[in-house]
SEKE-555678 format. One line per 8 residues: their letters; for each residue x, z, y of C-alpha. Coordinates in nm, 2 decimals, always signed. Last residue first. Layout:
<recs>
A	X Z Y | ...
</recs>
This chain:
<recs>
GFLDFGFD	+16.51 -12.93 -6.23 | +16.68 -12.87 -5.86 | +16.60 -13.15 -5.70 | +16.26 -13.20 -5.84 | +16.08 -13.58 -5.82 | +15.83 -13.75 -5.68 | +15.96 -13.72 -5.32 | +15.59 -13.63 -5.21
EESEEKEE	+15.53 -13.33 -5.47 | +15.78 -13.13 -5.31 | +15.63 -13.20 -4.93 | +15.31 -13.10 -5.06 | +15.42 -12.75 -5.23 | +15.56 -12.67 -4.88 | +15.24 -12.76 -4.72 | +15.05 -12.55 -4.92
VKKEEVKE	+15.28 -12.27 -4.86 | +15.27 -12.29 -4.45 | +14.89 -12.31 -4.49 | +14.85 -12.00 -4.67 | +15.09 -11.79 -4.43 | +14.85 -11.93 -4.14 | +14.54 -11.80 -4.27 | +14.23 -12.00 -4.15
EVVAGGGG	+13.88 -11.85 -4.08 | +13.58 -12.03 -3.98 | +13.27 -11.87 -3.86 | +12.96 -12.06 -3.81 | +12.71 -12.05 -3.53 | +12.37 -11.90 -3.49 | +12.16 -12.21 -3.44 | +12.22 -12.19 -3.02
GGSAVVVV	+12.48 -12.48 -3.06 | +12.76 -12.25 -2.98 | +13.00 -12.29 -3.26 | +13.24 -12.00 -3.37 | +13.58 -12.06 -3.42 | +13.81 -11.80 -3.56 | +14.19 -11.82 -3.63 | +14.37 -11.58 -3.82
GGGGSPVS	+14.75 -11.56 -3.76 | +14.90 -11.26 -3.96 | +14.76 -11.02 -3.71 | +15.07 -10.86 -3.51 | +14.91 -10.59 -3.29 | +15.21 -10.49 -3.09 | +15.18 -10.16 -2.93 | +15.21 -10.19 -2.53
AIMERGAA	+14.83 -10.20 -2.48 | +14.79 -9.87 -2.71 | +14.99 -9.69 -2.46 | +14.83 -9.82 -2.11 | +14.50 -9.74 -2.28 | +14.61 -9.39 -2.34 | +14.71 -9.35 -2.00 | +14.35 -9.44 -1.88
ILETLDKG	+14.20 -9.21 -2.13 | +14.44 -8.93 -2.02 | +14.34 -8.97 -1.66 | +13.92 -9.01 -1.75 | +13.98 -8.69 -1.90 | +14.12 -8.49 -1.60 | +14.42 -8.28 -1.74 | +14.40 -7.88 -1.72
KVQSLLLE	+14.44 -7.82 -2.06 | +14.48 -8.13 -2.24 | +14.79 -8.07 -2.44 | +14.71 -7.70 -2.52 | +14.34 -7.81 -2.62 | +14.49 -8.07 -2.87 | +14.73 -7.82 -3.00 | +14.49 -7.57 -3.06
IKENDAEA	+14.25 -7.77 -3.21 | +14.50 -7.89 -3.47 | +14.64 -7.57 -3.52 | +14.26 -7.43 -3.61 | +14.18 -7.73 -3.87 | +13.80 -7.77 -3.86 | +13.65 -7.93 -4.17 | +13.42 -8.18 -4.11
GVSSLIAK	+13.02 -8.11 -4.22 | +12.90 -8.30 -3.93 | +12.78 -8.00 -3.78 | +13.08 -7.83 -3.86 | +13.30 -8.06 -3.64 | +13.07 -7.98 -3.35 | +13.04 -7.64 -3.36 | +13.47 -7.61 -3.44
LDEATPSA	+13.48 -7.79 -3.13 | +13.28 -7.55 -2.93 | +13.47 -7.27 -3.11 | +13.77 -7.43 -2.99 | +13.67 -7.43 -2.61 | +13.55 -7.75 -2.45 | +13.61 -7.79 -2.08 | +13.41 -8.03 -1.91
NGGLAALL	+13.11 -7.96 -2.13 | +12.89 -8.23 -2.03 | +12.78 -8.38 -2.35 | +13.04 -8.67 -2.28 | +13.33 -8.36 -2.27 | +13.17 -8.22 -2.61 | +13.19 -8.55 -2.78 | +13.52 -8.64 -2.65
YAAIVKM	+13.62 -8.31 -2.78 | +13.48 -8.39 -3.10 | +13.65 -8.73 -3.13 | +13.97 -8.55 -3.09 | +13.93 -8.31 -3.36 | +13.81 -8.59 -3.58 | +14.17 -8.78 -3.51
</recs>
């Protein structure tokens, strides 16, 4: 990931085709180690390709990845006073409903 970030930083800085030395310089400037194999692999995969097209293709790939989150609901009030955020976890609610249904009968079928 850090090699990709260094590549993107170089490209955003105006370098249309960053070299391995460019990426190593960026990584070393932030104290990160440069992995020559990963740098060479990335450069071989992006050689001759447009960065905008690569990003667009990446977005399509990410859009197809399921991102189930366990059912977190976030509600914010829009009253101008900052707004409160409430989170409700569906899994915890299911456990509470099960416990309540057992208590409603007043007896335990298996005990």
